[in-house]
C-alpha atoms as one frame of an Amber mdcrd trajectory, in Angstrom:
protein
 295.300 -12.785-193.058 291.874 -11.153-192.812 288.759 -12.311-191.006 287.080
 -12.595-194.406 289.554 -15.318-195.440 288.969 -17.193-192.190 285.181 -17.063
-192.520 285.373 -18.181-196.153 287.592 -21.120-195.206 285.181 -22.133-192.429
 282.167 -21.950-194.764 283.976 -24.044-197.402 284.976 -26.629-194.793 281.432
 -26.896-193.423 280.071 -27.243-196.969 282.571 -30.006-197.715 281.644 -31.769
-194.468 277.932 -31.688-195.334 278.552 -33.038-198.840 281.226 -35.640-198.082
 279.659 -36.670-194.788 276.920 -38.531-196.669 279.589 -40.563-198.480 282.263
 -41.190-195.848 280.944 -40.241-192.432 277.678 -42.187-192.139 276.695 -45.785
-192.787 273.483 -47.766-192.435 273.208 -50.774-190.119 270.376 -53.331-190.234
 268.361 -53.845-187.072 265.122 -55.491-186.012 263.199 -52.272-186.678 264.827
 -51.588-190.056 267.914 -49.600-191.005 269.615 -47.256-188.567 272.197 -44.560
-189.238 275.594 -44.942-187.577 279.042 -43.404-187.806 281.395 -44.941-190.329
 284.534 -46.826-189.343 287.771 -45.091-188.419 289.254 -45.413-191.914 286.425
 -43.495-193.586 286.336 -40.880-190.827 290.087 -40.384-191.181 289.740 -39.558
-194.884 286.821 -37.255-194.115 288.881 -35.243-191.608 291.870 -35.163-193.971
 289.645 -33.748-196.700 288.185 -31.144-194.346 291.674 -30.074-193.278 292.825
 -29.847-196.899 289.825 -27.692-197.859 290.316 -25.404-194.855 294.037 -24.872
-195.477 293.648 -24.409-199.243 290.853 -21.853-198.850 292.704 -20.052-196.072
 295.919 -19.706-198.096 294.282 -19.273-201.507 294.365 -15.419-201.504 298.069
 -15.475-200.633 299.113 -18.129-203.141 297.075 -16.863-206.078 297.117 -13.140
-205.404 297.122 -11.052-208.590 298.170  -7.463-209.015 296.329  -5.089-211.294
 298.336  -4.136-214.368 300.891  -6.947-213.969 301.065 -10.404-215.433 300.056
 -13.157-213.002 302.812 -14.935-211.155 304.022 -18.099-212.855 305.137 -19.795
-209.680 301.766 -21.333-208.800 300.092 -21.192-212.204 300.316 -24.838-213.270
 299.253 -25.629-216.815 299.432 -28.812-218.817 301.721 -28.576-221.856 299.857
 -27.439-224.959 300.327 -29.292-228.277 300.777 -25.938-230.027 303.125 -24.256
-227.539 305.184 -27.256-226.438 304.552 -30.243-228.739 307.471 -32.340-227.454
 306.388 -32.120-223.815 302.789 -32.777-224.840 303.712 -35.926-226.784 305.893
 -37.127-223.918 303.097 -36.617-221.384 300.557 -38.402-223.597 302.973 -41.296
-224.202 303.561 -41.797-220.476 299.816 -41.600-219.770 298.992 -44.201-222.434
 301.787 -46.503-221.306 300.554 -46.308-217.726 296.948 -46.950-218.798 298.016
 -50.040-220.779 300.194 -51.528-218.022 297.798 -50.690-215.166 295.187 -53.514
-215.675 297.897 -56.193-215.325 298.752 -54.947-211.831 295.344 -54.580-210.155
 292.341 -56.727-209.295 289.603 -57.764-211.668 287.049 -55.535-209.961 289.238
 -52.473-210.426 289.690 -53.220-214.135 285.955 -53.736-214.579 285.230 -50.397
-212.877 287.834 -48.706-215.079 286.110 -50.123-218.170 282.815 -48.606-217.047
 284.620 -45.324-216.420 285.999 -45.336-219.965 282.476 -45.825-221.330 281.369
 -42.703-219.474 284.471 -40.883-220.720 283.417 -41.664-224.287 279.856 -40.523
-223.589 281.106 -37.354-221.914 283.366 -36.535-224.857 280.459 -37.016-227.261
 278.093 -34.813-225.269 280.895 -32.291-224.876 280.715 -31.711-228.631 277.053
 -30.709-228.353 277.025 -28.894-224.999 280.591 -27.738-224.448 281.681 -26.848
-227.969 278.450 -25.956-229.787 276.601 -24.619-226.722 273.432 -26.686-227.297
 271.830 -28.090-224.127 270.937 -31.760-224.713 269.095 -33.637-221.943 268.197
 -36.677-224.057 271.681 -37.844-224.983 271.014 -41.259-223.481 268.634 -41.915
-226.398 271.566 -42.131-228.837 273.355 -44.367-226.340 270.356 -46.716-226.415
 270.187 -46.675-230.223 273.794 -47.849-230.470 273.299 -50.585-227.870 270.124
 -51.987-229.424 271.572 -51.781-232.931 274.381 -54.153-231.994 272.083 -56.385
-229.927 269.635 -56.832-232.815 272.282 -57.295-235.506 274.257 -59.781-233.420
 271.140 -61.963-233.220 271.366 -62.319-237.027 275.005 -63.403-236.912 276.788
 -60.075-237.405 280.047 -59.652-235.502 280.940 -56.831-233.152 283.559 -55.196
-235.360 281.098 -55.018-238.246 278.282 -53.724-236.045 280.405 -51.041-234.345
 280.428 -48.575-237.286 276.820 -49.468-238.108 275.749 -48.612-234.547 277.593
 -45.296-234.747 275.997 -44.504-238.109 272.515 -45.386-236.831 272.926 -43.155
-233.772 274.257 -40.372-236.019 271.138 -40.718-238.171 268.927 -40.281-235.112
 270.997 -37.267-234.095 270.503 -35.777-237.550 266.749 -36.369-237.339 266.618
 -34.777-233.881 268.506 -31.742-235.141 265.769 -30.661-237.555 262.973 -29.954
-235.018 265.304 -28.010-232.711 266.958 -25.712-235.249 265.071 -22.632-234.038
 265.079 -23.530-230.343 267.468 -22.311-227.675 268.036 -22.664-223.959 265.210
 -24.175-221.915 263.040 -24.984-224.940 265.886 -26.948-226.523 266.431 -28.831
-223.259 262.726 -29.777-223.049 262.636 -31.111-226.629 265.807 -33.181-226.219
 264.541 -34.514-222.881 261.342 -35.598-224.614 263.370 -37.317-227.338 265.244
 -39.411-224.787 262.006 -40.450-223.085 260.380 -41.300-226.439 263.257 -43.652
-227.239 262.910 -45.376-223.867 259.130 -45.756-224.237 259.531 -47.208-227.727
 262.034 -49.737-226.428 259.546 -50.696-223.706 256.578 -51.111-226.041 258.100
 -52.677-229.170 258.205 -56.073-227.494 258.345 -58.037-230.763 261.579 -56.263
-231.713 263.333 -55.151-228.513 261.938 -57.636-226.013 260.165 -54.871-224.115
 260.954 -54.583-220.397 262.643 -58.007-220.492 265.347 -56.649-222.772 267.751
 -58.664-224.921 270.107 -61.234-223.425 272.858 -63.447-224.778 274.643 -60.627
-226.616 278.021 -61.998-227.785 281.296 -60.544-226.570 283.858 -59.058-228.993
 286.632 -61.268-230.347 290.313 -60.611-231.031 290.861 -61.548-234.692 288.364
 -64.384-234.287 289.672 -65.557-230.893 287.072 -65.813-228.142 287.847 -65.261
-224.470 285.429 -67.922-223.214 286.399 -71.263-221.725 284.779 -73.028-224.678
 284.004 -71.864-228.201 280.487 -70.377-228.320 279.997 -67.662-230.919 281.516
 -66.335-234.103 285.182 -67.086-233.335 287.191 -69.954-234.803 289.090 -70.724
-231.574 289.506 -69.653-227.966 292.287 -67.305-226.879 293.887 -69.641-224.337
 293.696 -72.679-226.624 295.253 -70.820-229.576 298.244 -69.645-227.519 298.508
 -72.857-225.487 297.990 -71.258-222.066 295.614 -72.039-219.211 292.224 -70.349
-219.128 291.905 -67.237-216.978 288.751 -65.115-216.824 290.972 -62.075-216.195
 291.981 -62.109-219.887 288.459 -61.182-220.992 288.196 -58.311-218.504 291.573
 -56.887-219.544 290.685 -57.236-223.231 287.441 -55.291-222.752 289.339 -52.601
-220.845 291.927 -52.246-223.620 289.126 -52.077-226.195 287.423 -49.280-224.259
 290.758 -47.477-223.948 291.292 -47.761-227.709 287.823 -46.340-228.416 288.456
 -43.419-226.039 291.813 -42.651-227.678 290.229 -42.713-231.147 287.423 -40.452
-229.899 289.919 -37.917-228.539 291.943 -37.981-231.773 288.864 -37.443-233.957
 287.519 -34.598-231.804 290.919 -32.887-231.710 291.134 -33.077-235.486 287.623
 -31.666-235.834 288.466 -28.767-233.510 291.284 -27.738-235.827 289.033 -27.882
-238.877 286.539 -25.183-239.940 283.656 -27.163-238.453 285.264 -27.001-234.993
 285.718 -23.239-235.242 282.110 -22.974-236.385 280.936 -24.832-233.258 282.797
 -22.392-231.041 281.413 -19.420-232.969 277.873 -20.780-232.560 278.425 -21.236
-228.840 279.621 -17.672-228.333 277.040 -15.819-230.450 274.650 -17.278-233.022
 273.906 -13.877-234.571 277.599 -13.134-235.003 278.039 -16.634-236.393 275.411
 -15.903-239.035 276.968 -12.532-239.854 280.282 -14.274-240.566 278.630 -16.269
-243.332 278.223 -19.492-241.356 274.988 -21.430-241.640 273.744 -22.150-238.081
 271.506 -24.920-239.424 274.442 -26.896-240.787 276.541 -26.206-237.699 273.830
 -27.427-235.307 273.092 -30.518-237.376 276.776 -31.423-237.528 277.122 -31.085
-233.747 274.097 -33.279-233.030 275.127 -35.850-235.651 278.771 -36.214-234.624
 277.989 -36.151-230.907 275.345 -38.855-231.366 277.781 -41.048-233.325 280.128
 -41.277-230.334 277.175 -42.254-228.129 276.356 -45.006-230.631 279.892 -46.387
-230.421 279.742 -46.335-226.626 276.316 -48.006-226.650 277.433 -50.879-228.873
 280.446 -51.514-226.650 278.248 -51.317-223.538 275.913 -53.971-224.962 278.861
 -56.222-225.837 280.385 -55.818-222.385 277.171 -56.419-220.443 275.739 -59.212
-222.579 272.261 -57.965-221.613 270.443 -54.674-222.143 266.983 -53.393-221.254
 265.220 -50.012-221.318 266.055 -49.610-217.625 269.703 -49.156-218.607 268.867
 -45.940-220.488 266.803 -43.822-218.112 267.009 -40.076-217.581 269.470 -40.504
-214.723 272.064 -41.637-217.280 271.609 -38.388-219.220 271.928 -36.473-215.949
 275.173 -38.275-215.098 276.683 -37.619-218.535 275.677 -33.947-218.422 277.081
 -33.674-214.893 280.389 -35.070-216.175 280.577 -32.359-218.842 279.637 -29.543
-216.442 281.843 -30.788-213.616 284.889 -31.235-215.837 284.488 -27.915-217.619
 282.471 -27.458-220.792 284.710 -27.864-223.810 287.595 -29.404-221.839 288.505
 -32.973-222.784 290.890 -33.529-219.874 288.217 -32.167-217.541 285.700 -34.677
-218.911 288.108 -37.544-218.210 288.679 -36.346-214.638 284.964 -35.795-213.993
 284.060 -39.239-215.397 286.493 -40.836-212.952 284.950 -38.896-210.058 281.343
 -39.630-211.062 281.913 -43.389-211.438 284.360 -44.114-208.621 282.582 -42.144
-205.864 279.270 -44.086-206.159 281.233 -47.341-205.903 282.787 -46.082-202.678
 279.336 -45.294-201.261 277.051 -48.112-202.371 275.153 -47.890-199.083 273.741
 -44.515-200.173 272.590 -45.450-203.657 269.137 -44.015-202.904 270.688 -40.571
-202.359 272.614 -40.606-205.633 270.624 -37.864-207.346 270.669 -35.755-204.165
 274.453 -36.019-204.069 274.710 -35.067-207.732 272.492 -32.048-207.161 274.510
 -30.891-204.158 277.731 -31.405-206.082 276.448 -29.301-208.982 275.328 -26.511
-206.635 278.690 -26.591-204.894 280.516 -26.413-208.232 278.376 -23.517-209.463
 279.256 -21.543-206.328 282.876 -22.571-205.886 284.111 -23.123-209.441 281.430
 -22.398-212.086 283.850 -22.892-214.998 284.492 -26.537-214.008 287.460 -28.439
-212.627 289.668 -27.990-215.697 288.029 -25.351-217.911 288.812 -25.070-221.586
 291.353 -22.368-222.416 289.758 -20.060-224.960 291.765 -17.931-227.395 292.032
 -14.343-226.186 294.103 -11.227-226.665 295.327  -9.104-223.779 295.483  -5.375
-224.409 298.262  -3.737-222.423 298.907  -0.044-221.998 302.211   1.241-223.272
 304.698   2.195-220.613 304.802   5.916-220.021 308.086   7.637-220.734
């Protein structure tokens, strides 16, 4: 074991301590002069030291465990890969079935707060999957994705005020967001890189400013309140009948009222929307349009030389990605019951983009994992809400240095050329 490995392990451990110390090692205590910094309790410090030890050991042993030899195939002993639907369809279906069964049973075994946090996580999973189409698959940097999210939310909020139900407004919200994505695609057809990012960032801010100033339509800074919750075949989950339903859930089934039913129902709805999003994106990836997105991401000139129209490919990516944001926005409005322009600021776009980059651009499983990390960690460190953007920035820098391809990068098709064995 060389000195280089030891120094690398020490640097990684110190970096982890500096990043995680803000979350687990320090807390703020009120005093007569204001807020003072103090060490966290023993439980948080214990997890901090466990994490530091895990980072040190993993970095110290990494060269030994993952050592590769030139000219030989990598060892399969420590090369863990999830089963692929093409290579091992039976194992893939079995793994997906167990994961879905666990996700369905889980909310009945935990507290209401945990289920509510999981519902928020699923919303960010849906947003991350939608932005992954634009950024991860098509290679187009979009910093104004929250604008489509806002369009979907306000579409449902405005239509519900006229008596339209959630299930009718859901596809309308997706279609309206897709229309805005199509309109955004036209001005950015010839733009790339930083210029594309600036234009999309401006689009997101324009949407937010319009929502703030169109007070007669959107309520301005006061937002829209009293947005009705979704129903299950006309059954409401309120204590008393309020909206579009014909009866309440507990009264129809003859059971006592429990507010937990509504939280679990919203969680299962979000889970259903995420599953449908994954299915649709997987189908698109196996169609010519999905291959065209990947070709555009790798090389636009080569994409054009293959006979593909980059204009159509870019427009399709913006349109389809925006549609998923519209679906997520309509569900967000229904879950919250209140929306305002402050719910759709630039920080939301930064969080969604961080989810895509952290998980691995183009990787759906990576997006799910990153969404869990980006939503659960802030809940564990509410005392440091003011340092949220600083933490995100440090996390992105750390990822770019330590693992630039993301936590679970997308496996791209490739061909290995091997030399023939000499006689």
